[in-house]
TORKOL-4160 file (C-alpha; in steps of 0.2 Angstrom, whole numbers, padded with zeros to 4 digits, m for minus):
466
<pt num="1" X="0664" Y="0452" Z="0412"/>
<pt num="2" X="0659" Y="0454" Z="0394"/>
<pt num="3" X="0653" Y="0471" Z="0389"/>
<pt num="4" X="0635" Y="0475" Z="0390"/>
<pt num="5" X="0634" Y="0480" Z="0372"/>
<pt num="6" X="0639" Y="0462" Z="0366"/>
<pt num="7" X="0625" Y="0453" Z="0373"/>
<pt num="8" X="0606" Y="0455" Z="0380"/>
<pt num="9" X="0603" Y="0468" Z="0393"/>
<pt num="10" X="0605" Y="0460" Z="0410"/>
<pt num="11" X="0592" Y="0463" Z="0424"/>
<pt num="12" X="0596" Y="0456" Z="0442"/>
<pt num="13" X="0580" Y="0458" Z="0453"/>
<pt num="14" X="0584" Y="0455" Z="0472"/>
<pt num="15" X="0568" Y="0448" Z="0481"/>
<pt num="16" X="0554" Y="0438" Z="0476"/>
<pt num="17" X="0540" Y="0446" Z="0485"/>
<pt num="18" X="0526" Y="0458" Z="0478"/>
<pt num="19" X="0539" Y="0471" Z="0470"/>
<pt num="20" X="0551" Y="0458" Z="0464"/>
<pt num="21" X="0539" Y="0446" Z="0456"/>
<pt num="22" X="0528" Y="0460" Z="0448"/>
<pt num="23" X="0544" Y="0469" Z="0440"/>
<pt num="24" X="0549" Y="0451" Z="0433"/>
<pt num="25" X="0531" Y="0448" Z="0426"/>
<pt num="26" X="0531" Y="0466" Z="0418"/>
<pt num="27" X="0547" Y="0461" Z="0408"/>
<pt num="28" X="0540" Y="0445" Z="0401"/>
<pt num="29" X="0544" Y="0445" Z="0383"/>
<pt num="30" X="0556" Y="0460" Z="0384"/>
<pt num="31" X="0574" Y="0458" Z="0376"/>
<pt num="32" X="0582" Y="0455" Z="0393"/>
<pt num="33" X="0590" Y="0442" Z="0404"/>
<pt num="34" X="0583" Y="0442" Z="0422"/>
<pt num="35" X="0591" Y="0434" Z="0437"/>
<pt num="36" X="0581" Y="0434" Z="0451"/>
<pt num="37" X="0588" Y="0431" Z="0468"/>
<pt num="38" X="0579" Y="0427" Z="0485"/>
<pt num="39" X="0585" Y="0420" Z="0501"/>
<pt num="40" X="0570" Y="0408" Z="0500"/>
<pt num="41" X="0563" Y="0398" Z="0486"/>
<pt num="42" X="0545" Y="0405" Z="0487"/>
<pt num="43" X="0534" Y="0420" Z="0484"/>
<pt num="44" X="0525" Y="0423" Z="0500"/>
<pt num="45" X="0508" Y="0430" Z="0501"/>
<pt num="46" X="0511" Y="0440" Z="0516"/>
<pt num="47" X="0493" Y="0447" Z="0520"/>
<pt num="48" X="0487" Y="0429" Z="0524"/>
<pt num="49" X="0503" Y="0423" Z="0534"/>
<pt num="50" X="0492" Y="0426" Z="0550"/>
<pt num="51" X="0481" Y="0411" Z="0544"/>
<pt num="52" X="0495" Y="0399" Z="0542"/>
<pt num="53" X="0500" Y="0404" Z="0560"/>
<pt num="54" X="0482" Y="0399" Z="0566"/>
<pt num="55" X="0479" Y="0384" Z="0556"/>
<pt num="56" X="0467" Y="0390" Z="0543"/>
<pt num="57" X="0478" Y="0389" Z="0528"/>
<pt num="58" X="0493" Y="0378" Z="0524"/>
<pt num="59" X="0510" Y="0385" Z="0519"/>
<pt num="60" X="0509" Y="0379" Z="0501"/>
<pt num="61" X="0493" Y="0389" Z="0498"/>
<pt num="62" X="0501" Y="0406" Z="0501"/>
<pt num="63" X="0519" Y="0401" Z="0496"/>
<pt num="64" X="0521" Y="0396" Z="0478"/>
<pt num="65" X="0538" Y="0391" Z="0473"/>
<pt num="66" X="0546" Y="0405" Z="0462"/>
<pt num="67" X="0553" Y="0393" Z="0450"/>
<pt num="68" X="0535" Y="0387" Z="0447"/>
<pt num="69" X="0530" Y="0405" Z="0444"/>
<pt num="70" X="0542" Y="0408" Z="0430"/>
<pt num="71" X="0543" Y="0390" Z="0422"/>
<pt num="72" X="0535" Y="0398" Z="0406"/>
<pt num="73" X="0544" Y="0414" Z="0407"/>
<pt num="74" X="0560" Y="0409" Z="0399"/>
<pt num="75" X="0570" Y="0425" Z="0401"/>
<pt num="76" X="0570" Y="0423" Z="0420"/>
<pt num="77" X="0582" Y="0412" Z="0430"/>
<pt num="78" X="0581" Y="0410" Z="0448"/>
<pt num="79" X="0594" Y="0410" Z="0461"/>
<pt num="80" X="0593" Y="0404" Z="0480"/>
<pt num="81" X="0604" Y="0415" Z="0490"/>
<pt num="82" X="0606" Y="0431" Z="0501"/>
<pt num="83" X="0613" Y="0446" Z="0494"/>
<pt num="84" X="0626" Y="0453" Z="0506"/>
<pt num="85" X="0634" Y="0466" Z="0495"/>
<pt num="86" X="0631" Y="0477" Z="0479"/>
<pt num="87" X="0646" Y="0485" Z="0470"/>
<pt num="88" X="0638" Y="0499" Z="0461"/>
<pt num="89" X="0654" Y="0504" Z="0451"/>
<pt num="90" X="0657" Y="0486" Z="0445"/>
<pt num="91" X="0639" Y="0483" Z="0444"/>
<pt num="92" X="0639" Y="0467" Z="0452"/>
<pt num="93" X="0629" Y="0459" Z="0466"/>
<pt num="94" X="0637" Y="0447" Z="0479"/>
<pt num="95" X="0625" Y="0433" Z="0484"/>
<pt num="96" X="0629" Y="0419" Z="0497"/>
<pt num="97" X="0622" Y="0403" Z="0499"/>
<pt num="98" X="0632" Y="0386" Z="0497"/>
<pt num="99" X="0642" Y="0396" Z="0486"/>
<pt num="100" X="0647" Y="0415" Z="0484"/>
<pt num="101" X="0644" Y="0422" Z="0468"/>
<pt num="102" X="0645" Y="0440" Z="0460"/>
<pt num="103" X="0631" Y="0442" Z="0448"/>
<pt num="104" X="0633" Y="0457" Z="0434"/>
<pt num="105" X="0620" Y="0468" Z="0429"/>
<pt num="106" X="0615" Y="0482" Z="0418"/>
<pt num="107" X="0599" Y="0486" Z="0428"/>
<pt num="108" X="0596" Y="0481" Z="0446"/>
<pt num="109" X="0580" Y="0481" Z="0454"/>
<pt num="110" X="0580" Y="0479" Z="0474"/>
<pt num="111" X="0564" Y="0474" Z="0481"/>
<pt num="112" X="0571" Y="0466" Z="0498"/>
<pt num="113" X="0556" Y="0471" Z="0509"/>
<pt num="114" X="0556" Y="0473" Z="0528"/>
<pt num="115" X="0559" Y="0463" Z="0543"/>
<pt num="116" X="0555" Y="0465" Z="0562"/>
<pt num="117" X="0558" Y="0480" Z="0572"/>
<pt num="118" X="0559" Y="0478" Z="0592"/>
<pt num="119" X="0564" Y="0497" Z="0593"/>
<pt num="120" X="0581" Y="0493" Z="0600"/>
<pt num="121" X="0576" Y="0478" Z="0610"/>
<pt num="122" X="0582" Y="0464" Z="0599"/>
<pt num="123" X="0583" Y="0452" Z="0614"/>
<pt num="124" X="0564" Y="0452" Z="0615"/>
<pt num="125" X="0564" Y="0442" Z="0598"/>
<pt num="126" X="0566" Y="0425" Z="0607"/>
<pt num="127" X="0552" Y="0428" Z="0619"/>
<pt num="128" X="0540" Y="0437" Z="0606"/>
<pt num="129" X="0542" Y="0431" Z="0589"/>
<pt num="130" X="0535" Y="0441" Z="0574"/>
<pt num="131" X="0527" Y="0436" Z="0557"/>
<pt num="132" X="0537" Y="0441" Z="0542"/>
<pt num="133" X="0541" Y="0424" Z="0535"/>
<pt num="134" X="0534" Y="0406" Z="0534"/>
<pt num="135" X="0546" Y="0400" Z="0547"/>
<pt num="136" X="0539" Y="0413" Z="0558"/>
<pt num="137" X="0521" Y="0408" Z="0555"/>
<pt num="138" X="0527" Y="0390" Z="0558"/>
<pt num="139" X="0535" Y="0395" Z="0575"/>
<pt num="140" X="0520" Y="0405" Z="0581"/>
<pt num="141" X="0507" Y="0392" Z="0576"/>
<pt num="142" X="0518" Y="0379" Z="0586"/>
<pt num="143" X="0518" Y="0391" Z="0602"/>
<pt num="144" X="0500" Y="0394" Z="0602"/>
<pt num="145" X="0494" Y="0376" Z="0599"/>
<pt num="146" X="0508" Y="0370" Z="0612"/>
<pt num="147" X="0502" Y="0383" Z="0625"/>
<pt num="148" X="0484" Y="0373" Z="0625"/>
<pt num="149" X="0494" Y="0356" Z="0626"/>
<pt num="150" X="0504" Y="0363" Z="0640"/>
<pt num="151" X="0489" Y="0371" Z="0650"/>
<pt num="152" X="0481" Y="0353" Z="0649"/>
<pt num="153" X="0495" Y="0346" Z="0659"/>
<pt num="154" X="0497" Y="0359" Z="0671"/>
<pt num="155" X="0490" Y="0355" Z="0689"/>
<pt num="156" X="0492" Y="0372" Z="0696"/>
<pt num="157" X="0477" Y="0384" Z="0691"/>
<pt num="158" X="0490" Y="0399" Z="0690"/>
<pt num="159" X="0501" Y="0390" Z="0678"/>
<pt num="160" X="0486" Y="0385" Z="0668"/>
<pt num="161" X="0481" Y="0404" Z="0667"/>
<pt num="162" X="0498" Y="0409" Z="0661"/>
<pt num="163" X="0498" Y="0397" Z="0647"/>
<pt num="164" X="0480" Y="0401" Z="0642"/>
<pt num="165" X="0485" Y="0419" Z="0641"/>
<pt num="166" X="0490" Y="0426" Z="0624"/>
<pt num="167" X="0498" Y="0444" Z="0623"/>
<pt num="168" X="0498" Y="0452" Z="0605"/>
<pt num="169" X="0509" Y="0467" Z="0603"/>
<pt num="170" X="0504" Y="0479" Z="0590"/>
<pt num="171" X="0486" Y="0483" Z="0585"/>
<pt num="172" X="0488" Y="0485" Z="0566"/>
<pt num="173" X="0480" Y="0474" Z="0553"/>
<pt num="174" X="0492" Y="0459" Z="0557"/>
<pt num="175" X="0488" Y="0460" Z="0576"/>
<pt num="176" X="0471" Y="0463" Z="0574"/>
<pt num="177" X="0467" Y="0449" Z="0562"/>
<pt num="178" X="0479" Y="0437" Z="0573"/>
<pt num="179" X="0471" Y="0442" Z="0590"/>
<pt num="180" X="0453" Y="0437" Z="0581"/>
<pt num="181" X="0460" Y="0420" Z="0575"/>
<pt num="182" X="0467" Y="0416" Z="0591"/>
<pt num="183" X="0451" Y="0421" Z="0600"/>
<pt num="184" X="0441" Y="0410" Z="0587"/>
<pt num="185" X="0453" Y="0395" Z="0590"/>
<pt num="186" X="0449" Y="0396" Z="0609"/>
<pt num="187" X="0431" Y="0399" Z="0608"/>
<pt num="188" X="0424" Y="0389" Z="0594"/>
<pt num="189" X="0437" Y="0377" Z="0587"/>
<pt num="190" X="0445" Y="0369" Z="0603"/>
<pt num="191" X="0432" Y="0370" Z="0616"/>
<pt num="192" X="0427" Y="0351" Z="0614"/>
<pt num="193" X="0444" Y="0344" Z="0612"/>
<pt num="194" X="0451" Y="0346" Z="0630"/>
<pt num="195" X="0447" Y="0337" Z="0645"/>
<pt num="196" X="0456" Y="0346" Z="0659"/>
<pt num="197" X="0454" Y="0364" Z="0653"/>
<pt num="198" X="0440" Y="0375" Z="0647"/>
<pt num="199" X="0449" Y="0384" Z="0632"/>
<pt num="200" X="0435" Y="0398" Z="0632"/>
<pt num="201" X="0444" Y="0404" Z="0648"/>
<pt num="202" X="0459" Y="0409" Z="0637"/>
<pt num="203" X="0463" Y="0428" Z="0638"/>
<pt num="204" X="0468" Y="0436" Z="0622"/>
<pt num="205" X="0476" Y="0452" Z="0625"/>
<pt num="206" X="0479" Y="0466" Z="0611"/>
<pt num="207" X="0491" Y="0479" Z="0617"/>
<pt num="208" X="0497" Y="0494" Z="0608"/>
<pt num="209" X="0504" Y="0512" Z="0613"/>
<pt num="210" X="0493" Y="0520" Z="0600"/>
<pt num="211" X="0476" Y="0527" Z="0605"/>
<pt num="212" X="0467" Y="0517" Z="0593"/>
<pt num="213" X="0467" Y="0501" Z="0583"/>
<pt num="214" X="0470" Y="0500" Z="0564"/>
<pt num="215" X="0477" Y="0518" Z="0564"/>
<pt num="216" X="0476" Y="0520" Z="0544"/>
<pt num="217" X="0458" Y="0518" Z="0545"/>
<pt num="218" X="0445" Y="0531" Z="0546"/>
<pt num="219" X="0439" Y="0534" Z="0564"/>
<pt num="220" X="0422" Y="0526" Z="0562"/>
<pt num="221" X="0430" Y="0510" Z="0556"/>
<pt num="222" X="0442" Y="0511" Z="0570"/>
<pt num="223" X="0428" Y="0511" Z="0583"/>
<pt num="224" X="0420" Y="0496" Z="0574"/>
<pt num="225" X="0435" Y="0485" Z="0574"/>
<pt num="226" X="0437" Y="0490" Z="0592"/>
<pt num="227" X="0420" Y="0485" Z="0596"/>
<pt num="228" X="0421" Y="0469" Z="0587"/>
<pt num="229" X="0436" Y="0464" Z="0596"/>
<pt num="230" X="0428" Y="0466" Z="0613"/>
<pt num="231" X="0413" Y="0457" Z="0607"/>
<pt num="232" X="0424" Y="0442" Z="0603"/>
<pt num="233" X="0431" Y="0443" Z="0621"/>
<pt num="234" X="0448" Y="0451" Z="0617"/>
<pt num="235" X="0454" Y="0462" Z="0629"/>
<pt num="236" X="0460" Y="0478" Z="0620"/>
<pt num="237" X="0473" Y="0490" Z="0629"/>
<pt num="238" X="0477" Y="0505" Z="0620"/>
<pt num="239" X="0490" Y="0518" Z="0626"/>
<pt num="240" X="0499" Y="0504" Z="0634"/>
<pt num="241" X="0517" Y="0504" Z="0629"/>
<pt num="242" X="0526" Y="0487" Z="0632"/>
<pt num="243" X="0541" Y="0491" Z="0641"/>
<pt num="244" X="0549" Y="0473" Z="0646"/>
<pt num="245" X="0547" Y="0456" Z="0639"/>
<pt num="246" X="0554" Y="0441" Z="0649"/>
<pt num="247" X="0551" Y="0422" Z="0647"/>
<pt num="248" X="0534" Y="0421" Z="0657"/>
<pt num="249" X="0530" Y="0439" Z="0659"/>
<pt num="250" X="0528" Y="0456" Z="0650"/>
<pt num="251" X="0527" Y="0475" Z="0659"/>
<pt num="252" X="0516" Y="0488" Z="0652"/>
<pt num="253" X="0521" Y="0506" Z="0656"/>
<pt num="254" X="0535" Y="0512" Z="0667"/>
<pt num="255" X="0538" Y="0518" Z="0685"/>
<pt num="256" X="0523" Y="0519" Z="0697"/>
<pt num="257" X="0511" Y="0516" Z="0683"/>
<pt num="258" X="0520" Y="0501" Z="0678"/>
<pt num="259" X="0510" Y="0484" Z="0676"/>
<pt num="260" X="0515" Y="0466" Z="0674"/>
<pt num="261" X="0506" Y="0453" Z="0665"/>
<pt num="262" X="0510" Y="0434" Z="0667"/>
<pt num="263" X="0508" Y="0427" Z="0650"/>
<pt num="264" X="0519" Y="0413" Z="0642"/>
<pt num="265" X="0514" Y="0416" Z="0623"/>
<pt num="266" X="0519" Y="0433" Z="0617"/>
<pt num="267" X="0517" Y="0438" Z="0599"/>
<pt num="268" X="0525" Y="0453" Z="0590"/>
<pt num="269" X="0516" Y="0463" Z="0577"/>
<pt num="270" X="0521" Y="0480" Z="0582"/>
<pt num="271" X="0534" Y="0487" Z="0571"/>
<pt num="272" X="0544" Y="0484" Z="0555"/>
<pt num="273" X="0561" Y="0490" Z="0548"/>
<pt num="274" X="0568" Y="0490" Z="0531"/>
<pt num="275" X="0580" Y="0476" Z="0524"/>
<pt num="276" X="0597" Y="0480" Z="0529"/>
<pt num="277" X="0601" Y="0481" Z="0510"/>
<pt num="278" X="0592" Y="0499" Z="0511"/>
<pt num="279" X="0606" Y="0505" Z="0523"/>
<pt num="280" X="0619" Y="0496" Z="0512"/>
<pt num="281" X="0613" Y="0505" Z="0496"/>
<pt num="282" X="0612" Y="0521" Z="0505"/>
<pt num="283" X="0630" Y="0520" Z="0510"/>
<pt num="284" X="0635" Y="0515" Z="0493"/>
<pt num="285" X="0628" Y="0529" Z="0485"/>
<pt num="286" X="0629" Y="0542" Z="0496"/>
<pt num="287" X="0610" Y="0542" Z="0500"/>
<pt num="288" X="0600" Y="0543" Z="0515"/>
<pt num="289" X="0588" Y="0532" Z="0525"/>
<pt num="290" X="0574" Y="0538" Z="0536"/>
<pt num="291" X="0570" Y="0532" Z="0555"/>
<pt num="292" X="0564" Y="0515" Z="0550"/>
<pt num="293" X="0579" Y="0512" Z="0539"/>
<pt num="294" X="0569" Y="0515" Z="0523"/>
<pt num="295" X="0579" Y="0521" Z="0508"/>
<pt num="296" X="0576" Y="0538" Z="0500"/>
<pt num="297" X="0574" Y="0536" Z="0481"/>
<pt num="298" X="0570" Y="0548" Z="0467"/>
<pt num="299" X="0552" Y="0550" Z="0460"/>
<pt num="300" X="0555" Y="0536" Z="0447"/>
<pt num="301" X="0562" Y="0525" Z="0460"/>
<pt num="302" X="0579" Y="0525" Z="0455"/>
<pt num="303" X="0594" Y="0529" Z="0467"/>
<pt num="304" X="0600" Y="0547" Z="0467"/>
<pt num="305" X="0614" Y="0548" Z="0454"/>
<pt num="306" X="0611" Y="0530" Z="0449"/>
<pt num="307" X="0598" Y="0528" Z="0436"/>
<pt num="308" X="0601" Y="0510" Z="0433"/>
<pt num="309" X="0597" Y="0505" Z="0452"/>
<pt num="310" X="0578" Y="0504" Z="0457"/>
<pt num="311" X="0573" Y="0501" Z="0474"/>
<pt num="312" X="0554" Y="0496" Z="0477"/>
<pt num="313" X="0542" Y="0490" Z="0491"/>
<pt num="314" X="0543" Y="0491" Z="0510"/>
<pt num="315" X="0561" Y="0495" Z="0509"/>
<pt num="316" X="0560" Y="0513" Z="0502"/>
<pt num="317" X="0552" Y="0529" Z="0509"/>
<pt num="318" X="0539" Y="0538" Z="0498"/>
<pt num="319" X="0528" Y="0552" Z="0505"/>
<pt num="320" X="0510" Y="0546" Z="0509"/>
<pt num="321" X="0512" Y="0528" Z="0502"/>
<pt num="322" X="0511" Y="0514" Z="0516"/>
<pt num="323" X="0522" Y="0499" Z="0517"/>
<pt num="324" X="0509" Y="0486" Z="0511"/>
<pt num="325" X="0507" Y="0475" Z="0496"/>
<pt num="326" X="0498" Y="0486" Z="0485"/>
<pt num="327" X="0512" Y="0499" Z="0483"/>
<pt num="328" X="0525" Y="0486" Z="0481"/>
<pt num="329" X="0515" Y="0478" Z="0467"/>
<pt num="330" X="0512" Y="0495" Z="0458"/>
<pt num="331" X="0530" Y="0499" Z="0460"/>
<pt num="332" X="0535" Y="0484" Z="0452"/>
<pt num="333" X="0524" Y="0486" Z="0437"/>
<pt num="334" X="0530" Y="0504" Z="0435"/>
<pt num="335" X="0549" Y="0500" Z="0436"/>
<pt num="336" X="0546" Y="0485" Z="0422"/>
<pt num="337" X="0537" Y="0498" Z="0411"/>
<pt num="338" X="0552" Y="0510" Z="0414"/>
<pt num="339" X="0565" Y="0498" Z="0409"/>
<pt num="340" X="0555" Y="0493" Z="0393"/>
<pt num="341" X="0554" Y="0511" Z="0388"/>
<pt num="342" X="0572" Y="0514" Z="0390"/>
<pt num="343" X="0577" Y="0499" Z="0380"/>
<pt num="344" X="0565" Y="0506" Z="0366"/>
<pt num="345" X="0573" Y="0523" Z="0366"/>
<pt num="346" X="0557" Y="0530" Z="0374"/>
<pt num="347" X="0555" Y="0546" Z="0384"/>
<pt num="348" X="0556" Y="0543" Z="0403"/>
<pt num="349" X="0538" Y="0540" Z="0410"/>
<pt num="350" X="0532" Y="0552" Z="0423"/>
<pt num="351" X="0536" Y="0550" Z="0441"/>
<pt num="352" X="0528" Y="0535" Z="0451"/>
<pt num="353" X="0511" Y="0539" Z="0457"/>
<pt num="354" X="0503" Y="0527" Z="0470"/>
<pt num="355" X="0485" Y="0524" Z="0468"/>
<pt num="356" X="0477" Y="0519" Z="0485"/>
<pt num="357" X="0464" Y="0506" Z="0483"/>
<pt num="358" X="0459" Y="0506" Z="0502"/>
<pt num="359" X="0464" Y="0497" Z="0518"/>
<pt num="360" X="0454" Y="0481" Z="0526"/>
<pt num="361" X="0455" Y="0469" Z="0540"/>
<pt num="362" X="0445" Y="0453" Z="0545"/>
<pt num="363" X="0443" Y="0450" Z="0564"/>
<pt num="364" X="0430" Y="0436" Z="0563"/>
<pt num="365" X="0418" Y="0426" Z="0551"/>
<pt num="366" X="0406" Y="0441" Z="0549"/>
<pt num="367" X="0417" Y="0454" Z="0557"/>
<pt num="368" X="0427" Y="0465" Z="0546"/>
<pt num="369" X="0431" Y="0483" Z="0541"/>
<pt num="370" X="0436" Y="0490" Z="0524"/>
<pt num="371" X="0441" Y="0506" Z="0518"/>
<pt num="372" X="0439" Y="0506" Z="0498"/>
<pt num="373" X="0448" Y="0519" Z="0487"/>
<pt num="374" X="0447" Y="0532" Z="0502"/>
<pt num="375" X="0429" Y="0534" Z="0500"/>
<pt num="376" X="0418" Y="0519" Z="0501"/>
<pt num="377" X="0417" Y="0512" Z="0520"/>
<pt num="378" X="0410" Y="0494" Z="0523"/>
<pt num="379" X="0408" Y="0484" Z="0539"/>
<pt num="380" X="0402" Y="0468" Z="0544"/>
<pt num="381" X="0398" Y="0453" Z="0532"/>
<pt num="382" X="0399" Y="0464" Z="0516"/>
<pt num="383" X="0417" Y="0469" Z="0521"/>
<pt num="384" X="0422" Y="0451" Z="0525"/>
<pt num="385" X="0417" Y="0447" Z="0507"/>
<pt num="386" X="0426" Y="0461" Z="0499"/>
<pt num="387" X="0441" Y="0456" Z="0508"/>
<pt num="388" X="0440" Y="0439" Z="0503"/>
<pt num="389" X="0438" Y="0443" Z="0485"/>
<pt num="390" X="0452" Y="0456" Z="0485"/>
<pt num="391" X="0464" Y="0442" Z="0492"/>
<pt num="392" X="0458" Y="0429" Z="0481"/>
<pt num="393" X="0462" Y="0441" Z="0467"/>
<pt num="394" X="0480" Y="0443" Z="0472"/>
<pt num="395" X="0484" Y="0426" Z="0478"/>
<pt num="396" X="0495" Y="0417" Z="0464"/>
<pt num="397" X="0488" Y="0403" Z="0455"/>
<pt num="398" X="0470" Y="0396" Z="0453"/>
<pt num="399" X="0473" Y="0380" Z="0461"/>
<pt num="400" X="0478" Y="0391" Z="0477"/>
<pt num="401" X="0462" Y="0401" Z="0475"/>
<pt num="402" X="0450" Y="0386" Z="0474"/>
<pt num="403" X="0460" Y="0378" Z="0489"/>
<pt num="404" X="0459" Y="0394" Z="0499"/>
<pt num="405" X="0440" Y="0395" Z="0497"/>
<pt num="406" X="0437" Y="0378" Z="0501"/>
<pt num="407" X="0447" Y="0380" Z="0517"/>
<pt num="408" X="0438" Y="0396" Z="0521"/>
<pt num="409" X="0422" Y="0387" Z="0519"/>
<pt num="410" X="0427" Y="0371" Z="0529"/>
<pt num="411" X="0433" Y="0383" Z="0544"/>
<pt num="412" X="0416" Y="0392" Z="0544"/>
<pt num="413" X="0404" Y="0377" Z="0542"/>
<pt num="414" X="0414" Y="0363" Z="0552"/>
<pt num="415" X="0421" Y="0374" Z="0565"/>
<pt num="416" X="0438" Y="0366" Z="0563"/>
<pt num="417" X="0455" Y="0368" Z="0556"/>
<pt num="418" X="0467" Y="0355" Z="0547"/>
<pt num="419" X="0483" Y="0364" Z="0549"/>
<pt num="420" X="0486" Y="0361" Z="0566"/>
<pt num="421" X="0503" Y="0352" Z="0567"/>
<pt num="422" X="0515" Y="0358" Z="0580"/>
<pt num="423" X="0533" Y="0358" Z="0574"/>
<pt num="424" X="0547" Y="0354" Z="0587"/>
<pt num="425" X="0557" Y="0365" Z="0575"/>
<pt num="426" X="0547" Y="0378" Z="0575"/>
<pt num="427" X="0550" Y="0379" Z="0595"/>
<pt num="428" X="0569" Y="0380" Z="0593"/>
<pt num="429" X="0573" Y="0399" Z="0595"/>
<pt num="430" X="0576" Y="0407" Z="0579"/>
<pt num="431" X="0593" Y="0415" Z="0585"/>
<pt num="432" X="0600" Y="0396" Z="0585"/>
<pt num="433" X="0594" Y="0392" Z="0568"/>
<pt num="434" X="0601" Y="0409" Z="0562"/>
<pt num="435" X="0618" Y="0407" Z="0570"/>
<pt num="436" X="0619" Y="0391" Z="0560"/>
<pt num="437" X="0615" Y="0399" Z="0543"/>
<pt num="438" X="0628" Y="0412" Z="0547"/>
<pt num="439" X="0642" Y="0399" Z="0549"/>
<pt num="440" X="0637" Y="0392" Z="0532"/>
<pt num="441" X="0636" Y="0407" Z="0524"/>
<pt num="442" X="0654" Y="0412" Z="0531"/>
<pt num="443" X="0661" Y="0396" Z="0525"/>
<pt num="444" X="0656" Y="0400" Z="0508"/>
<pt num="445" X="0663" Y="0418" Z="0508"/>
<pt num="446" X="0679" Y="0410" Z="0513"/>
<pt num="447" X="0678" Y="0398" Z="0498"/>
<pt num="448" X="0674" Y="0412" Z="0486"/>
<pt num="449" X="0688" Y="0424" Z="0493"/>
<pt num="450" X="0700" Y="0409" Z="0491"/>
<pt num="451" X="0695" Y="0405" Z="0474"/>
<pt num="452" X="0695" Y="0424" Z="0469"/>
<pt num="453" X="0713" Y="0426" Z="0475"/>
<pt num="454" X="0719" Y="0410" Z="0466"/>
<pt num="455" X="0711" Y="0417" Z="0448"/>
<pt num="456" X="0695" Y="0408" Z="0442"/>
<pt num="457" X="0679" Y="0413" Z="0449"/>
<pt num="458" X="0662" Y="0406" Z="0442"/>
<pt num="459" X="0652" Y="0420" Z="0434"/>
<pt num="460" X="0633" Y="0417" Z="0439"/>
<pt num="461" X="0626" Y="0425" Z="0424"/>
<pt num="462" X="0635" Y="0415" Z="0410"/>
<pt num="463" X="0642" Y="0400" Z="0418"/>
<pt num="464" X="0659" Y="0403" Z="0412"/>
<pt num="465" X="0674" Y="0404" Z="0424"/>
<pt num="466" X="0686" Y="0419" Z="0425"/>
């Protein structure tokens, strides 16, 4: 590799989520060459993922292509691949897709996000898919809509009831919003479209081991949200830990208090854990992770002893900072400013400080709760309007914003949803797709190792061979 002193400063960003994209945008116009690496080709607006899963919005409206976001920012190069290793001594990132590449850096920003946590029961993933990616949303949507289709075909009333039972595990914002949309589907959107079943007989269960819904919100708003959920016909069961999930059944509690519920659609919204890259960076740097696998970082978001390596977003542990979009956005902007100041020879900025803008959740058309700046509490339709404005403000692209408003208006006025396709691929267990992808990556690694042993290796940053 060429010495850093003979070329522009090289910044590698791992992850095209909120933190990674904001860091890259903050470095627009800076004398740096940025390589942004992501395992997908799009930036995902995750807070609206549940609306893709329930047919309100299309995938493209919340997931613009990364290359389109940076087409005018000439100092950004986008690479499709999954980072599997980081060499802190050589300052390289190993990424694998069709080819394995070693990408050199002078500054590394890791914003790899988080994934599902089944609390040690990863075997539940096949029966209870979560929602972190577009593929997850497509899978969940296909399962929900297929359940109504298969209930229509069932002759046995007991089997019909099982297909019309939807169990959502986790009463945080994702679980609450998803439960509200499934109930709306059953009670308003689909009720005139089937001939052998009454979709209004569908049971939507919201289960959580916690004593309340929407734990981060103040108690009055939690009570209001729970009342709104029950008014929609959703069965809210709190203090109800799920202890077993099988193909057509889940178990709540244990021992003599255990109860079994027959449900053929279970959706997981209960827990998250940091990307495996957090543990990898901790191992490479001698750092530490918390119980959720989140990486412990210095106050300026760098790895201890590695000032050239930053970590942001859901994968890091900071006191009193939640794992939501707002902290990732603020952290990405902060890191971009730190890098700029370093290049200009300025003094280091003060430690990162999170500004809490609030928490909100929408349950139905006029049912929402919002806690703004930790001081202002809004309920009902005003909270729904605040929620809409805030989400539109952070949705990327004016076209997507206009389309989202049009879809929301259509959904409210016409009581219909256009995005109701059932994907057969979405019904394939995720594990099968993962195994095929792992096989492709293993082949790429073998080719890389063979080329490395023979001599020349493609340098991803410069296009030369060494």
